KOLSEMI-296506 format. One record per residue: x, y, z of N, C-alpha, C in turn. Coordinates in pm, 1 decimal. Layout:
BEGIN
<site><n_x>X</n_x><n_y>Y</n_y><n_z>Z</n_z><ca_x>X</ca_x><ca_y>Y</ca_y><ca_z>Z</ca_z><c_x>X</c_x><c_y>Y</c_y><c_z>Z</c_z></site>
...
END
This chain:
BEGIN
<site><n_x>-2928.0</n_x><n_y>7016.5</n_y><n_z>11719.1</n_z><ca_x>-2816.2</ca_x><ca_y>6993.4</ca_y><ca_z>11570.2</ca_z><c_x>-2755.5</c_x><c_y>6887.4</c_y><c_z>11620.5</c_z></site>
<site><n_x>-2733.1</n_x><n_y>6782.8</n_y><n_z>11531.5</n_z><ca_x>-2644.7</ca_x><ca_y>6693.6</ca_y><ca_z>11539.0</ca_z><c_x>-2630.6</c_x><c_y>6599.0</c_y><c_z>11407.6</c_z></site>
<site><n_x>-2471.5</n_x><n_y>6709.2</n_y><n_z>11402.7</n_z><ca_x>-2441.4</ca_x><ca_y>6665.4</ca_y><ca_z>11231.0</ca_z><c_x>-2331.3</c_x><c_y>6535.8</c_y><c_z>11187.3</c_z></site>
<site><n_x>-2366.7</n_x><n_y>6462.9</n_y><n_z>11147.3</n_z><ca_x>-2291.9</ca_x><ca_y>6341.7</ca_y><ca_z>11129.8</ca_z><c_x>-2189.9</c_x><c_y>6408.4</c_y><c_z>11043.6</c_z></site>
<site><n_x>-2065.8</n_x><n_y>6339.4</n_y><n_z>11062.6</n_z><ca_x>-1929.6</ca_x><ca_y>6359.9</ca_y><ca_z>10985.0</ca_z><c_x>-1888.3</c_x><c_y>6215.0</c_y><c_z>10910.3</c_z></site>
<site><n_x>-1860.9</n_x><n_y>6259.8</n_y><n_z>10842.1</n_z><ca_x>-1797.4</ca_x><ca_y>6105.2</ca_y><ca_z>10749.5</ca_z><c_x>-1723.4</c_x><c_y>6078.8</c_y><c_z>10762.5</c_z></site>
<site><n_x>-1670.2</n_x><n_y>5928.1</n_y><n_z>10839.0</n_z><ca_x>-1510.3</ca_x><ca_y>5918.8</ca_y><ca_z>10907.9</ca_z><c_x>-1428.6</c_x><c_y>5846.7</c_y><c_z>10788.7</c_z></site>
<site><n_x>-1340.0</n_x><n_y>5929.1</n_y><n_z>10755.6</n_z><ca_x>-1202.2</ca_x><ca_y>5915.7</ca_y><ca_z>10757.6</ca_z><c_x>-1084.4</c_x><c_y>5855.0</c_y><c_z>10706.6</c_z></site>
<site><n_x>-1049.9</n_x><n_y>5760.1</n_y><n_z>10685.4</n_z><ca_x>-901.9</ca_x><ca_y>5667.2</ca_y><ca_z>10711.4</ca_z><c_x>-807.8</c_x><c_y>5782.6</c_y><c_z>10824.4</c_z></site>
<site><n_x>-805.4</n_x><n_y>5963.3</n_y><n_z>10755.1</n_z><ca_x>-702.9</ca_x><ca_y>5995.1</ca_y><ca_z>10813.1</ca_z><c_x>-732.2</c_x><c_y>6019.3</c_y><c_z>10969.4</c_z></site>
<site><n_x>-838.0</n_x><n_y>5965.3</n_y><n_z>11057.7</n_z><ca_x>-920.1</ca_x><ca_y>6011.0</ca_y><ca_z>11168.5</ca_z><c_x>-864.7</c_x><c_y>5928.1</c_y><c_z>11249.9</c_z></site>
<site><n_x>-805.6</n_x><n_y>5775.1</n_y><n_z>11210.2</n_z><ca_x>-800.3</ca_x><ca_y>5651.0</ca_y><ca_z>11265.4</ca_z><c_x>-646.5</c_x><c_y>5599.9</c_y><c_z>11312.0</c_z></site>
<site><n_x>-574.5</n_x><n_y>5617.7</n_y><n_z>11402.7</n_z><ca_x>-465.3</ca_x><ca_y>5656.9</ca_y><ca_z>11452.2</ca_z><c_x>-340.4</c_x><c_y>5525.1</c_y><c_z>11345.8</c_z></site>
<site><n_x>-495.3</n_x><n_y>5387.3</n_y><n_z>11352.5</n_z><ca_x>-411.0</ca_x><ca_y>5259.4</ca_y><ca_z>11334.4</ca_z><c_x>-389.0</c_x><c_y>5283.4</c_y><c_z>11144.9</c_z></site>
<site><n_x>-417.3</n_x><n_y>5363.5</n_y><n_z>11105.1</n_z><ca_x>-415.1</ca_x><ca_y>5406.4</ca_y><ca_z>10928.1</ca_z><c_x>-286.6</c_x><c_y>5529.7</c_y><c_z>10943.8</c_z></site>
<site><n_x>-158.6</n_x><n_y>5563.1</n_y><n_z>11007.2</n_z><ca_x>-86.5</ca_x><ca_y>5615.3</ca_y><ca_z>11029.8</ca_z><c_x>19.6</c_x><c_y>5545.7</c_y><c_z>11074.3</c_z></site>
<site><n_x>98.1</n_x><n_y>5597.3</n_y><n_z>10997.9</n_z><ca_x>250.2</ca_x><ca_y>5519.3</ca_y><ca_z>10991.1</ca_z><c_x>384.4</c_x><c_y>5636.7</c_y><c_z>10990.2</c_z></site>
<site><n_x>446.6</n_x><n_y>5579.1</n_y><n_z>11044.8</n_z><ca_x>559.3</ca_x><ca_y>5670.2</ca_y><ca_z>11048.4</ca_z><c_x>705.5</c_x><c_y>5656.7</c_y><c_z>10862.9</c_z></site>
<site><n_x>733.0</n_x><n_y>5767.5</n_y><n_z>10794.2</n_z><ca_x>752.8</ca_x><ca_y>5765.9</ca_y><ca_z>10751.4</ca_z><c_x>621.7</c_x><c_y>5738.2</c_y><c_z>10602.0</c_z></site>
<site><n_x>512.6</n_x><n_y>5765.3</n_y><n_z>10610.1</n_z><ca_x>374.1</ca_x><ca_y>5813.3</ca_y><ca_z>10509.0</ca_z><c_x>389.5</c_x><c_y>5916.2</c_y><c_z>10520.3</c_z></site>
<site><n_x>388.1</n_x><n_y>5938.3</n_y><n_z>10351.0</n_z><ca_x>315.5</ca_x><ca_y>6091.6</ca_y><ca_z>10284.1</ca_z><c_x>214.7</c_x><c_y>6104.9</c_y><c_z>10356.0</c_z></site>
<site><n_x>164.0</n_x><n_y>6268.2</n_y><n_z>10388.2</n_z><ca_x>44.2</ca_x><ca_y>6283.2</ca_y><ca_z>10368.1</ca_z><c_x>39.6</c_x><c_y>6462.9</c_y><c_z>10384.7</c_z></site>
<site><n_x>-115.0</n_x><n_y>6475.3</n_y><n_z>10356.3</n_z><ca_x>-99.7</ca_x><ca_y>6669.2</ca_y><ca_z>10378.5</ca_z><c_x>-169.8</c_x><c_y>6701.4</c_y><c_z>10553.1</c_z></site>
<site><n_x>-168.6</n_x><n_y>6801.6</n_y><n_z>10614.8</n_z><ca_x>-168.0</ca_x><ca_y>6863.3</ca_y><ca_z>10725.1</ca_z><c_x>-203.4</c_x><c_y>6961.3</c_y><c_z>10709.5</c_z></site>
<site><n_x>-293.9</n_x><n_y>7038.2</n_y><n_z>10830.5</n_z><ca_x>-365.1</ca_x><ca_y>7147.7</ca_y><ca_z>10811.3</ca_z><c_x>-280.3</c_x><c_y>7210.1</c_y><c_z>10966.9</c_z></site>
<site><n_x>-212.9</n_x><n_y>7305.2</n_y><n_z>10947.4</n_z><ca_x>-109.3</ca_x><ca_y>7362.6</ca_y><ca_z>11055.6</ca_z><c_x>-213.9</c_x><c_y>7423.5</c_y><c_z>11154.6</c_z></site>
<site><n_x>-143.4</n_x><n_y>7434.4</n_y><n_z>11299.8</n_z><ca_x>-219.9</ca_x><ca_y>7513.2</ca_y><ca_z>11427.7</ca_z><c_x>-284.1</c_x><c_y>7672.9</c_y><c_z>11311.3</c_z></site>
<site><n_x>-146.1</n_x><n_y>7751.9</n_y><n_z>11237.8</n_z><ca_x>-136.9</ca_x><ca_y>7875.4</ca_y><ca_z>11207.7</ca_z><c_x>-262.9</c_x><c_y>7841.8</c_y><c_z>11117.4</c_z></site>
<site><n_x>-300.9</n_x><n_y>7736.7</n_y><n_z>11039.7</n_z><ca_x>-356.5</ca_x><ca_y>7751.0</ca_y><ca_z>10946.6</ca_z><c_x>-498.5</c_x><c_y>7713.8</c_y><c_z>10923.8</c_z></site>
<site><n_x>-542.9</n_x><n_y>7661.4</n_y><n_z>11046.1</n_z><ca_x>-717.7</ca_x><ca_y>7612.9</ca_y><ca_z>11049.0</ca_z><c_x>-805.6</c_x><c_y>7699.8</c_y><c_z>11022.2</c_z></site>
<site><n_x>-786.9</n_x><n_y>7787.3</n_y><n_z>10984.1</n_z><ca_x>-864.2</ca_x><ca_y>7872.6</ca_y><ca_z>10964.8</ca_z><c_x>-890.7</c_x><c_y>7909.4</c_y><c_z>10782.1</c_z></site>
<site><n_x>-798.9</n_x><n_y>7912.9</n_y><n_z>10741.1</n_z><ca_x>-796.7</ca_x><ca_y>7890.6</ca_y><ca_z>10618.2</ca_z><c_x>-801.8</c_x><c_y>7760.7</c_y><c_z>10546.3</c_z></site>
<site><n_x>-763.1</n_x><n_y>7641.0</n_y><n_z>10603.8</n_z><ca_x>-789.9</ca_x><ca_y>7501.1</ca_y><ca_z>10614.4</ca_z><c_x>-637.3</c_x><c_y>7492.1</c_y><c_z>10475.1</c_z></site>
<site><n_x>-539.2</n_x><n_y>7552.5</n_y><n_z>10484.1</n_z><ca_x>-442.9</ca_x><ca_y>7539.9</ca_y><ca_z>10437.1</ca_z><c_x>-368.5</c_x><c_y>7421.9</c_y><c_z>10470.3</c_z></site>
<site><n_x>-282.8</n_x><n_y>7330.1</n_y><n_z>10351.3</n_z><ca_x>-230.8</ca_x><ca_y>7192.9</ca_y><ca_z>10355.3</ca_z><c_x>-97.4</c_x><c_y>7227.4</c_y><c_z>10328.5</c_z></site>
<site><n_x>-42.1</n_x><n_y>7134.1</n_y><n_z>10416.2</n_z><ca_x>83.3</ca_x><ca_y>7115.7</ca_y><ca_z>10402.5</ca_z><c_x>120.2</c_x><c_y>6966.4</c_y><c_z>10399.5</c_z></site>
<site><n_x>187.9</n_x><n_y>6928.8</n_y><n_z>10268.5</n_z><ca_x>295.3</ca_x><ca_y>6810.6</ca_y><ca_z>10249.5</ca_z><c_x>383.4</c_x><c_y>6733.2</c_y><c_z>10320.3</c_z></site>
<site><n_x>462.8</n_x><n_y>6645.9</n_y><n_z>10344.7</n_z><ca_x>532.5</ca_x><ca_y>6654.9</ca_y><ca_z>10418.3</ca_z><c_x>518.0</c_x><c_y>6447.2</c_y><c_z>10478.3</c_z></site>
<site><n_x>613.4</n_x><n_y>6336.3</n_y><n_z>10490.1</n_z><ca_x>659.1</ca_x><ca_y>6267.6</ca_y><ca_z>10573.1</ca_z><c_x>657.2</c_x><c_y>6242.1</c_y><c_z>10749.2</c_z></site>
<site><n_x>545.6</n_x><n_y>6152.6</n_y><n_z>10823.6</n_z><ca_x>505.9</ca_x><ca_y>6126.1</ca_y><ca_z>10930.7</ca_z><c_x>633.1</c_x><c_y>6143.6</c_y><c_z>10990.9</c_z></site>
<site><n_x>664.5</n_x><n_y>6223.1</n_y><n_z>11149.5</n_z><ca_x>762.9</ca_x><ca_y>6193.6</ca_y><ca_z>11174.0</ca_z><c_x>817.7</c_x><c_y>6104.1</c_y><c_z>11265.4</c_z></site>
<site><n_x>648.3</n_x><n_y>6173.6</n_y><n_z>11356.1</n_z><ca_x>649.1</ca_x><ca_y>6123.0</ca_y><ca_z>11486.7</ca_z><c_x>471.1</c_x><c_y>6131.3</c_y><c_z>11509.1</c_z></site>
<site><n_x>425.0</n_x><n_y>6033.6</n_y><n_z>11526.9</n_z><ca_x>241.8</ca_x><ca_y>6052.1</ca_y><ca_z>11602.7</ca_z><c_x>206.2</c_x><c_y>6102.1</c_y><c_z>11727.5</c_z></site>
<site><n_x>151.0</n_x><n_y>6144.0</n_y><n_z>11734.2</n_z><ca_x>157.9</ca_x><ca_y>6246.8</ca_y><ca_z>11852.8</ca_z><c_x>-44.9</c_x><c_y>6227.0</c_y><c_z>11902.8</c_z></site>
<site><n_x>-102.7</n_x><n_y>6195.5</n_y><n_z>11876.2</n_z><ca_x>-242.9</ca_x><ca_y>6112.5</ca_y><ca_z>11909.0</ca_z><c_x>-193.0</c_x><c_y>5980.0</c_y><c_z>12032.7</c_z></site>
<site><n_x>-279.1</n_x><n_y>6002.9</n_y><n_z>12112.4</n_z><ca_x>-250.7</ca_x><ca_y>5871.5</ca_y><ca_z>12164.9</ca_z><c_x>-389.5</c_x><c_y>5795.1</c_y><c_z>12158.6</c_z></site>
<site><n_x>-498.9</n_x><n_y>5812.8</n_y><n_z>12108.3</n_z><ca_x>-603.2</ca_x><ca_y>5824.4</ca_y><ca_z>12073.0</ca_z><c_x>-642.3</c_x><c_y>5715.6</c_y><c_z>11983.1</c_z></site>
<site><n_x>-693.7</n_x><n_y>5620.9</n_y><n_z>11968.1</n_z><ca_x>-705.4</ca_x><ca_y>5549.2</ca_y><ca_z>11847.3</ca_z><c_x>-781.4</c_x><c_y>5608.9</c_y><c_z>11731.7</c_z></site>
<site><n_x>-855.8</n_x><n_y>5722.9</n_y><n_z>11814.0</n_z><ca_x>-951.1</ca_x><ca_y>5855.4</ca_y><ca_z>11694.7</ca_z><c_x>-1007.1</c_x><c_y>5931.9</c_y><c_z>11692.2</c_z></site>
<site><n_x>-975.5</n_x><n_y>6040.8</n_y><n_z>11638.0</n_z><ca_x>-1037.8</ca_x><ca_y>6138.8</ca_y><ca_z>11642.7</ca_z><c_x>-1086.9</c_x><c_y>6260.0</c_y><c_z>11532.9</c_z></site>
<site><n_x>-1200.0</n_x><n_y>6313.4</n_y><n_z>11594.5</n_z><ca_x>-1262.0</ca_x><ca_y>6321.3</ca_y><ca_z>11477.8</ca_z><c_x>-1174.0</c_x><c_y>6440.3</c_y><c_z>11400.5</c_z></site>
<site><n_x>-1157.7</n_x><n_y>6522.9</n_y><n_z>11406.8</n_z><ca_x>-1032.1</ca_x><ca_y>6621.7</ca_y><ca_z>11341.0</ca_z><c_x>-913.0</c_x><c_y>6580.7</c_y><c_z>11270.0</c_z></site>
<site><n_x>-880.9</n_x><n_y>6475.6</n_y><n_z>11310.8</n_z><ca_x>-803.9</ca_x><ca_y>6407.7</ca_y><ca_z>11217.7</ca_z><c_x>-626.0</c_x><c_y>6415.0</c_y><c_z>11319.0</c_z></site>
<site><n_x>-575.6</n_x><n_y>6276.7</n_y><n_z>11256.9</n_z><ca_x>-495.9</ca_x><ca_y>6261.9</ca_y><ca_z>11369.2</ca_z><c_x>-338.1</c_x><c_y>6359.1</c_y><c_z>11370.9</c_z></site>
<site><n_x>-255.0</n_x><n_y>6396.6</n_y><n_z>11506.4</n_z><ca_x>-222.0</ca_x><ca_y>6491.9</ca_y><ca_z>11523.9</ca_z><c_x>-36.2</c_x><c_y>6443.8</c_y><c_z>11495.3</c_z></site>
<site><n_x>12.0</n_x><n_y>6453.7</n_y><n_z>11360.4</n_z><ca_x>153.7</ca_x><ca_y>6416.1</ca_y><ca_z>11357.8</ca_z><c_x>252.8</c_x><c_y>6517.7</c_y><c_z>11367.5</c_z></site>
<site><n_x>371.5</n_x><n_y>6472.9</n_y><n_z>11365.7</n_z><ca_x>489.2</ca_x><ca_y>6598.3</ca_y><ca_z>11372.4</ca_z><c_x>582.8</c_x><c_y>6519.8</c_y><c_z>11218.2</c_z></site>
<site><n_x>532.3</n_x><n_y>6672.3</n_y><n_z>11135.4</n_z><ca_x>635.6</ca_x><ca_y>6616.4</ca_y><ca_z>11011.6</ca_z><c_x>815.6</c_x><c_y>6642.0</c_y><c_z>11013.7</c_z></site>
<site><n_x>905.1</n_x><n_y>6567.6</n_y><n_z>10910.5</n_z><ca_x>1058.6</ca_x><ca_y>6528.8</ca_y><ca_z>10907.0</ca_z><c_x>1074.4</c_x><c_y>6708.9</c_y><c_z>10924.7</c_z></site>
<site><n_x>974.5</n_x><n_y>6778.7</n_y><n_z>10918.5</n_z><ca_x>1055.7</ca_x><ca_y>6934.4</ca_y><ca_z>10899.0</ca_z><c_x>990.2</c_x><c_y>6969.7</c_y><c_z>10971.5</c_z></site>
<site><n_x>974.9</n_x><n_y>6917.0</n_y><n_z>11130.8</n_z><ca_x>892.7</ca_x><ca_y>6943.8</ca_y><ca_z>11249.6</ca_z><c_x>805.8</c_x><c_y>7017.0</c_y><c_z>11273.5</c_z></site>
<site><n_x>752.4</n_x><n_y>7009.8</n_y><n_z>11154.2</n_z><ca_x>586.0</ca_x><ca_y>7130.9</ca_y><ca_z>11198.2</ca_z><c_x>460.0</c_x><c_y>6992.1</c_y><c_z>11227.4</c_z></site>
<site><n_x>384.9</n_x><n_y>7059.7</n_y><n_z>11281.3</n_z><ca_x>283.2</ca_x><ca_y>6970.3</ca_y><ca_z>11417.4</ca_z><c_x>112.6</c_x><c_y>7059.8</c_y><c_z>11313.3</c_z></site>
<site><n_x>57.9</n_x><n_y>6898.7</n_y><n_z>11265.3</n_z><ca_x>-51.2</ca_x><ca_y>6916.2</ca_y><ca_z>11240.8</ca_z><c_x>-163.9</c_x><c_y>6843.1</c_y><c_z>11206.6</c_z></site>
<site><n_x>-269.0</n_x><n_y>6793.8</n_y><n_z>11191.4</n_z><ca_x>-357.1</ca_x><ca_y>6741.0</ca_y><ca_z>11209.1</ca_z><c_x>-373.7</c_x><c_y>6643.0</c_y><c_z>11045.3</c_z></site>
<site><n_x>-389.3</n_x><n_y>6532.4</n_y><n_z>11036.9</n_z><ca_x>-353.5</ca_x><ca_y>6444.9</ca_y><ca_z>10896.0</ca_z><c_x>-522.2</c_x><c_y>6531.2</c_y><c_z>10798.3</c_z></site>
<site><n_x>-517.2</n_x><n_y>6571.0</n_y><n_z>10700.9</n_z><ca_x>-601.3</ca_x><ca_y>6595.5</ca_y><ca_z>10698.0</ca_z><c_x>-634.2</c_x><c_y>6438.7</c_y><c_z>10535.6</c_z></site>
<site><n_x>-519.1</n_x><n_y>6421.9</n_y><n_z>10511.4</n_z><ca_x>-550.0</ca_x><ca_y>6307.7</ca_y><ca_z>10375.5</ca_z><c_x>-425.3</c_x><c_y>6190.3</c_y><c_z>10386.3</c_z></site>
<site><n_x>-445.6</n_x><n_y>6102.2</n_y><n_z>10380.8</n_z><ca_x>-309.5</ca_x><ca_y>5989.8</ca_y><ca_z>10318.1</ca_z><c_x>-252.6</c_x><c_y>6007.1</c_y><c_z>10207.3</c_z></site>
<site><n_x>-86.7</n_x><n_y>6045.0</n_y><n_z>10157.9</n_z><ca_x>-93.0</ca_x><ca_y>6068.4</ca_y><ca_z>10032.4</ca_z><c_x>-36.6</c_x><c_y>5912.7</c_y><c_z>9974.0</c_z></site>
<site><n_x>45.6</n_x><n_y>5807.4</n_y><n_z>10051.4</n_z><ca_x>146.6</ca_x><ca_y>5700.7</ca_y><ca_z>10043.9</ca_z><c_x>208.2</c_x><c_y>5726.8</c_y><c_z>10126.0</c_z></site>
END
């Protein structure tokens, strides 16, 4: 079974910038999908695309995958 997931801006590294406000899912919250909002301190994913979202570090030093770009 091949499920197609629509590509969204949060999956592409080129759309993520330091200082951007984003919602991420932290590793500890992956089961629940709880989101944490913060500003991007560093971009940790080196590849141009990731199907689960680009991994970033927030200003609070929390690490998670971007689910939504806020502004």
